[in-house]
N, C-alpha and C positions, 0 to 999 in steps of 0.2 A: 767413707764407706759408700760405694755407689749403689744405685737402685737398678735392678734388672726387670724389664718387662718381659714376661714369658709369653709363649705363643697363645696360651689360653686367656691372656689379658690380665692375669694375676700378677702381683708384684712380690719380689723378694729382695732382700739385702745381699749384696755381694759380700763374700767371705774371703778376704784376701790375706796375704801373709802379714801385712802391716797391722791389720785388725787383730789378728791372733797375737802377734808380738806385743802390741800395746796392752791388750787385755791381760796377758799374763805378767807383764811388768807391773801392772796395777795390783794383781793378785799377790805378788811375791811377799809383801810384808805380812799378810794375814793368811796365806794359803794353808799353812800347817794347822792353824787354829780352826779355820773353817772346815777344811776337808780331811784333816788328819784322822779324826775319829770316824767320820762318816764312811770313808773308804777303807778303813783298816782291815776289815775281813777279806775284802777282795784283794787288797795288797798282799796280805799274808798268804792267801791261797796261790797267788801268782808266783810269789817268791819260793814257796815250798816246791811247786812244780819245776821251777828253774833250778833250784839247788839239787834236785834229784838228777838232772841232766849234767850239770856242772860245765866245766870248760870255760870258754871265753864268751862273755855275755855283753850284748849291746842293749842298754836301756834307752830307748828313744822317749823323749819327754820326761827326763829325769827330774825336772823341776827343782825343788829345794833340796833334793837328795834324801827325802824322807824314807825311801826304801833302802838306801845303801847299807845301813847297819844291819839289816835283816838277812843279807846274803851270807852264805857260808864262807868261811875264810879261804877255802880252796877255789872259790869261784872268782874269776877275774872280770872286772866290770869296766866298761867304757860308757859314760853317760853323755847324752846330747840333749840340747833343748834350744828352742827358738828365742828364749828370753834370757838376756844377760843378767837381769836382776835376779831371776830364779837361780841361775848358776852361781852367782856370787854367794848366795846362801848355801848352796850345795857344797861349794869349796870350803866354806867355814865349817860346815858339818863334818866333812872328811878330816879336816885338820884337827878339830876339837876331839873327835872320836878316835883319832889315830888309825884310821882305816888304811891298811896296807895293800888291800887287793883292788884298789881303784886305779886303773891304768891311766885314765884321763877324763876330763870333763870339757866339753867344747860346744860353742854355739854352732848349730847346724840345722839346716832345713830338712825335715823328715822326708820331703819329696826328692831331695838331692843329697843323699848321704855320701860323705867323702871317704868311702872305704872301698877296697877292691871286692870283687865277687867272692863269695864263699869265705867270709872273714870270721864268722861267729858261729858258735854252737847253739846259741839261743839269741833270739831278738825279742826283747820285752818291750811292750808298748801299753802303758796304763793310761786309759782315758785320753788317748791321743787321736785315734782314728776319726772321731767325730769333731775334732778341733782343728783339723788341717783343711786348707782350701780344696785339695783334690785327693780325697781318701784313697781312691784306687791307685793313684800314682805312688802314694806313700806305701801301700801294701805291696806294690810291685818292688819298691826299693827294699823293703824288709825281706822279701823273698830272695832278692838278688844277693844281698850280703850274707845270707844264711848258708851255712855249709850243708851239703847233702847229708841227710840223716838227722839234721838239727831241727829245732822247733821254733816256730813263731808263737809267742804267748801274748795274747792281748786281753786286757780288761776293757770292755767297750759298752757303750750305750746301745741297746737294741730297742727300737721304738715299735709301736704297734702297726700292723698292716692295715687295720680297719677298726671301726667301732668308736665308742665314746673317747677312749684313751687317745686314739689317733686324732680326733677332733680337738681335744684339749691341747695336745702337743703342737698341733699346727697353730693354734691361737697363741700359744706361748712363744712361738719362734721369734717374732720381732723383738720381744723383751729380752730374751736370753742371748741372742746373737752378739750384741755389743759386749757381753761378758765373756765371750770366747766359747760359747756352747751352742750346740744345735740339738733340737729335741725331736724333730719329726722326719728326718731324712734317712734314718738308718734302721729300717726294718730288716729282719734276718734275710729276706729275699735279696737285698742288695749285697750282703756278704756272700750269700750262696752264688750269686751271679758272678762275682769276682772269682770265687774259688773254682767255679766251673771252667773259667777261661785261663786260670793260672796254671801253667805247665809245671807238673811235678809237685804240686801241693795237695795234701789230703787232710781232711778233718780227723783229728784224734779225739777231741772232747769239746763239748759245749755244755756249760751248766750255769744256772742262775746264781747270782751273787747278791747279797744284801747291799744297799737297802732297797726294800720293796720289790725286788725282782726285776728292776728296770735295767740292770746291768748283767753282763755275762762274762764268764771266763771262757775264752776260746783258745784251744791249742791246735795248731796246724803243723804238720810235719812236711819237710822238704824230702821228697823221695830220692833215695840214692839209686839213680837209674843204673849206674855201672854195676853196683852190687846186685841189684835185682836181675840184671841180665846174666 
């Protein structure tokens, strides 16, 4: 993991694909135990929103497949993840639960999705945006593969823009980066900036999700320009 010297003289650790992949390979054996309960409320809220839309769903960052049994049977799911170890556990979960609505599970880079444009009714990304090297590139890809009228549903870390919480998050950054997390780079202003430049995407909902209100459920709709005209 390389070190970058920024223009203001400060230092930060580079966050590349290999760092993320290795981090989540290490998390795979204990991920459900550590994060299953902590993120359960957010996970269920995101799945409820997805089930209401239905159709074909892409879950980016499907991990160990902990969400897969929660989807309604009529929803068709394709799951991707950067970690082979995570997907191995997801495949076992699908087999053991006899889930028939899973179209496939594949190793894939969130910034380079291997699907045609307009492929899915819903793109789901739980705790993914803050874990990829180039978040805006990933968001662009999510929007690209989403059908007009469909929704991008993300559970995401939203950091503070200022104040003591911002100070603490910045101090924690060197500690949590090697674990595959980033704490201080994702204030809502960053999401809003991407949304302002994203053609045909509009905010549907943003609400705080436990634990501690550090995470948000964000729903974005891809406008059906043809229908609107």
